[in-house]
C-alpha positions in Angstrom: -74.4 -22.8 155.3 -74.6 -19.7 153.2 -77.9 -20.5 151.5 -80.1 -17.4 150.9 -77.3 -15.0 151.8 -75.6 -12.6 149.3 -72.5 -10.4 149.8 -72.9 -6.7 149.4 -70.8 -3.6 150.0 -72.6 -0.9 152.0 -71.8 2.6 150.7 -74.2 4.8 152.7 -76.3 4.5 155.8 -79.1 7.1 156.0 -82.4 8.1 157.6 -85.5 9.1 155.6 -86.7 12.5 156.6 -89.9 12.3 158.8 -92.0 14.3 156.2 -91.7 11.2 154.0 -93.0 8.8 156.6 -92.1 7.2 159.9 -89.4 4.6 159.4 -88.1 3.0 162.6 -84.7 1.9 161.2 -82.1 3.5 158.9 -81.6 2.4 155.3 -78.4 1.5 153.4 -77.4 1.9 149.8 -75.7 -1.4 148.9 -73.9 -2.8 145.8 -74.2 -6.6 145.4 -71.8 -9.4 144.6 -72.5 -12.6 142.8 -74.1 -15.5 144.9 -71.8 -17.9 146.8 -70.8 -21.0 144.8 -68.8 -23.9 146.1 -65.7 -23.1 148.1 -62.3 -23.3 146.5 -60.9 -26.6 147.8 -57.3 -25.5 148.5 -58.4 -22.4 150.3 -61.8 -23.1 151.8 -62.8 -19.7 150.6 -65.5 -18.5 148.2 -65.0 -16.5 145.0 -67.4 -13.7 144.3 -67.4 -10.8 141.9 -69.5 -7.7 141.3 -73.1 -8.5 140.3 -74.2 -6.5 137.2 -77.4 -5.7 135.5 -77.2 -4.2 132.0 -73.5 -3.6 132.4 -74.0 -1.6 135.7 -73.4 -2.8 139.2 -76.5 -4.3 140.8 -77.5 -2.0 143.7 -80.4 -1.7 146.2 -81.7 0.4 149.1 -82.6 -1.9 152.0 -83.4 -1.6 155.7 -80.3 -1.9 157.9 -82.2 -4.7 159.7 -81.8 -6.9 156.6 -78.0 -7.0 157.1 -77.1 -10.4 158.7 -73.4 -9.8 159.6 -70.2 -8.2 158.4 -67.5 -10.1 156.5 -64.0 -9.3 155.1 -63.3 -9.6 151.4 -59.8 -10.3 150.1 -58.8 -9.1 146.7 -57.6 -11.6 144.1 -54.3 -10.4 142.8 -52.9 -11.2 139.4 
């Protein structure tokens, strides 16, 4: 169901100035979460956490066209 998809948090949507090339779509700066694992049985929800590389959050700049859909994340308290 979620194969090949990863959760990310979009921080900025931006356009590249024309002097650097002709880009049809805007770009986003996104910080990634860990991949989906199996759902928590009692809740039917997935547990994700920030993805890190060398103790820093894993982030990318991608085309806005690569965003599949929006989702809501709920914090885990306690």
